[in-house]
N, C-alpha and C positions, 0 to 999 in steps of 0.2 A: 341176429345175435352178435354182441360185441366181441371183438377179437383182442386178446390181451397178450402182452409179452411174457413168455415163460420165465420162471425163476427170478422174477422181479416184482416190486410193488407196482401196482397199476391203480389208476383212478377208476373206481367202479361206480361211484355216485358223485354227481356234481350238479347240484340244483341251487335254488335260491337260499336254502337254509344251511347247507353244509357240503363239504367235500370229503369223500371217504376213499381211503387207500387200502388195497388188499394185496397180499402176497399171492402170486400164482404159481402153480406147480409146473412140472416140465412140459406139460401140454397146454399151458396157458389158462388153466382153470383156477379161479379164486378159491383159496383154501384157508386164508387167515386174515382177519381184519387187523391192520397194523397201525393205522392212524385215522384221526378225524379232525376236520377243521370246521368250526361252527361260525358261520358268517354273521357279522354284525354283533357278535357276543364277546369278541376278544378272548376266545376259549379254544384251546387245542387239547387233543387227547392222543397219547401214544400208548401202544400196547407192546412193550418190549418182547422180542422173540428171537429165537435162533432157528434158521431153516437148514435142514440137511438136504442139500440139493440132489443127492444121490437117491435118498429114500423118500423124499417129499414129506418127511416127518417134521412137524413144528414143535418146538419145546420152549418153555418160559422159565425164567428164574423166579426168585422170591417175589419180586415186584411185578405184578400182572398189569397194572395200569398207572400211568402218570398223566395227571391233568395239569395244564398250564393256564392260569387265570390272569389275564392282562396282556397277553401276547396275541397278535393277529396273524402271524405267519411263522412257519417252522424255522426259517432262517434267523429269526430274531431271538429265539429262546437261548438261554445260557449255553456256552460251549460244553459245560459238564454233561449235557444230555444229548450231545450229537457228535458224530465222527464221520469221516469220509474215507472210502477206499475205492480205488479204481473208478473214481468219478461219481460214485454213488454215495448218497447220504444215509446214515443209519442213526436211529434214535433209541434212547434208553439210558441206563446208568453207565456212562462212558468214561469219565475221568477217574484217575486213581484217587484223587482227594475226596471225591464224592463217595466212592466205594468205601474209603476208610471211615467217613462220617457215618454211613449207613451200617457198617460193620459194628460200630459202637452202639447203634440203636437196636439192632436185631435181637440181642439177648433180652432186652427189656420188653420188646414187642414181638414175640415169636410168631404171632398170627398176622403180622403186617403184610398187606397185599397191595394197597393203593397209596399213592403218593400224590399230593396236590401241592404245586408250587404257585404261589400267588404274589402279585405285585403289591397288593394293598391289604389283603386279609391277614389277620394275626395268626401266629402259629398255634396249632391245636393238635393234641395227641389222643387218639382213641385206639381201640384194640386192633382194628384192621386197616384204618386209614389215618395217615398223618398229614396235616397241612402245615407247610412251612412258608413263612413270608421270606421272599428271596433276600431282602436286605438284612434279615435276621441271621441268615446262614452264610452270606457271601464273605463276611469277615472271617468266620471260622474256617471256611474253605481256603481262603488265602493263607491263613496261618498254618493249616495242615500242609498246603503245598510247599511253603517255606521249610517246614520241618522235614518233609520228605526229601527235598533238594539238599538240605543240610546233611542229612544222614547218608544220602547217596554219595555226596562228595567225600564225606569222611570215610565211607566204606571203600571207595575206589582208592583213596590215598593209603588206607591201612593195607589193602591187598597189595598195592604196588610196592610199598616200603617193606612189607613182609617178604615178598619175592626178591627184593633187592638184597636182602640178607642172605639169600640162597644162591643167587646167580648174578653175574655182572651184566647180563642181558637187560636187567632192569636198573634204572638209576633212581636213587632216593629223591623224593620231592619234598619240599618244605610246605607247610600249611600256613598260608597267610590269612589273617583275619580280613574279611571283606567289609565294605561299607555298611554300618549299622548292625553288624552281626552280633556284637557284644550286647547292644541294647535289646535286640530281638531275643537273645538267649536269656538275659536277666528278666525280661518281661514275663517269662514263663513262671516266675516265682512270686509268691505273695509275702514271704517272710525270709529274713536273713539272720535269724536269731541264733542259729546253731552252726556257724561256720567253724571249721576245724583249723588247727594250726597250719596245715598244708594249704587250705583255702586262702588264709591270710598271706602266706608266703607267695602264692601264685599271684595275688593282687599286688604284692610288693614288687615282684618281678615285672609285672605289667607297667606300673608307674615308673619304675627305674628305667624302663626302656623307652619311655615317652619323652619327647622334647618338652621343655618348659612351656613353649607356646601352645602345646596341646592341653595343658592343665590350667584350669581356671579355678582358683580357690573361692568357693562360695559357701554360704551357710549350709546348703544341702550337702556339699562335698564333705565339709567338716562333720556334719551330723552322720553321714554314711560311715565315715572313718570311725567315728565314735561307736557306732553300732557294731562294727567289726571288732573293735577292741573289747566291747562289752561281752560279745559272744565268746571271744577268745579267753577273757579273764574268768568268765563264768565256768567254762570247761576246766580251767586250771584249778579254780577254787573247788569245783566238784571233785576232782582227783585228789586235791589236798585233803578235803574232808574225809574221803574214803580211807586215805592212809592214816589220818588222825583217829579214825574209828577202830583201827586194828589194835588188838590187845597184845600182840607179840612184838618182840624187838625186831623191827623191820628196817634195820639200818641200810642194807643194800638197796631196798626199794626206795628209801629216801634219797640215797645217793643217785640212783637212776633218775628220780624225779627232778632233782636239782640240776643234774647234768643236762636233761632235756630242756629245762627252763632256767638256764643259768643266769638270764637277765635279772631274775628276782634278786640276786645278790647285790645288784647295782643300787637297790633301794636301801642297802645297809651302809652305804658309803656316801660321804658328802661330795664326791667327785667321780668322774668317769672311771670305770674299771673294765678290763678286758680279761676274759678267761684265758689263762696261759696254758693250763693243763689240768686234767682230772687225774686223781691218784698220782700226784707228782712225788718223785723221790726228792727228799730234802736232806739227804746225807745220813751219817751215823753208822755206816757199815763197819763191821769189825775187820780185822786183817784176813779172816776167813771168808770175806765177802757175804757176811750174814747180818741179820738184824738191821737192815736198812729202814729208815724212817719214811713213811708214806703219809702225806697229807691228802685229805679228800679233794680239795680244790686249791689251786694256786692261781691267784689273780695278779694282774699287773695294772698299775694306774695308767690313765690316758697319756701322761707325759713319759711313760716308760722309764721312770727313775726310782720307782719303789714297788713293793709287792705286798700282797695280803695272803695269809694262809687261813683257810676255812676248814674247820673240822666239824663233821656232822655226827651227832649221836642219834637218839630217837626221842620221840615225844613221851615215851613211857618212863624215861629215866627220872629218878627223884632229884629235886634241887636241894632240899634240906633234909636233915634227919627228922623223923617223926616226933621224937621226944625232945623237949627243950634241954639245952645244956645247963642253963641256969635261969632261975625265975620262970616266967611264963612266956617271954618273948625273945629269948636269946637262943638261937639254934645254930648248930654246927652244919657245915657243908655236908651234903651226902657224899658217900664214897664215889658215886658216879660223877658228880660235879667236881669234886676234888681231883679225882683221877683224870677227868677230861681237861681241867686247867693245866695240870702238870704235864699231860701229854702235849698240849699246845705249846707250852713253854719249852719243852724238850725239842719239839719240831722246829720252833723258831731259832733256838740256839744252834741246832745242827745245820739249819739252812744258812745262817749267817757264816758259820765256820766253813762250810763246804763251798758255798757259792758267793760269799761276800766279796772276794777279790775281783771276780769277773763281773758280777751283776751290780755290785756296790749299792745294796739296798739301804735305805735310810730308816732304820728302826721299823721293820715290817710290821704291819698291823696283823693281829690274830683274832679271829672270831670263832667262838664256840657256839653251835646251835644245839640246844639240849632242853628236854623237859617241857612242861607247860606251867606257865605262871598261874593259870586258873586253878591248879590243883593245890596251891598254897592256902593254908588257913589264914584268916585275917591277922592273927598274931604273928604269922611268919613273914608277912609282906614287908614290913619295915626292915626286918633282919636281912631278907634277901636283897633288898634295894641297897642297903648299906654295904653288904658284902660285894656286890658286883660294881657298885659305884666306886669302890676303893681298889678294884682290880686294875692296876696300871697297864699291864701288858696284854690282857686278854679281855675282849668284849664278849659278854655273855648275852645271848639272844635266845628267847624261848620260841618254840614252834608256834604257839598261839599268837605270839607277837608278830611273827612273819605273816601269819594268816590275817591278822588285823590290818597289816600294811597293805596286803592285796585287796582286802575288802574296802579299805579307804580309797585305794586307787580306783576301784570299780565305781565307788560312789561319786568320785570326782568327774569321771567321764560319762557316767550313766545319765544322759540327758533325756528326760521324759517328755 
């Protein structure tokens, strides 16, 4: 009778057709078939198990059998299925990346027990047995491993820097991007149509930090930049449309919107402008320090030798009175428009008087954004254009005209 080494795998059969390995208990008795090698077939079988050496109890996990088609010896099978401890080799579901792959498969195949890994056969899925072509899953496992490494590195950095905020025993560490990391990250996504303003700002910081030698301007680069701009403008136009749909006088919301996207005003000027201040004081206080004049936005041109005052009303304000003043096509300014113009003129006058000596503005430009041109009746259009065309000191712009400018900008950069 053969003698076997206790608490180890032993060869119990070795003939012309196959070699069989069995795990033996603490007295050397074979109690579990653990592996089979089929000679001349390039076929191996592993029966994953865990042996409790104290109780001699053998247990198995979800996968009871793994068959390898196309391998002639156990040393040659992929490393994901083998491990080594204290000089002994163990076989089964061993790597973290393989465990993560199977973890995603189990919910869809709750009765899965057998796994076949093949060099040449195609991948097939059935209730209890799944066959996977090794080349089909090798790329996925590599990607999973990179993702695990990426998150482990970030987690360690996060923990370290969080502790550094609590004690000087830890020093804060910077997170440097490694070779090809950005490409690996972006490859995870199929669409970039809904980038936020914060996303665009992050990309801007990235490009600002690169040397010019790192940036090659190509058609793809320009097209990518246009896609970012498209997504950004689409979000802005969506927010603009929601504000336009509101029936209440939402002046504060409009002010907040234009404060967030103040670059929009640059499309109302033929030259570069810079936001100097929101809700700027432009003078006019009484001796009791009351009744100061506040303009919604104060802009300065790129040469810093002139200014522009912008006053925001709402899209619901009337432009003209509903009833004609005379005939059928002569209309008076609405109270809202008339009051808005006078408010702008008053702000400009006070600004020049209060700050003219120090800032020396050259006839500051004043813009009033009010109402919707689309609400005018056909017979009112001519009257409105004549009225604003003859406004020497105040440029009148409607909200839907601003919207049209943004839509036009989107159309220009929206390369299909």
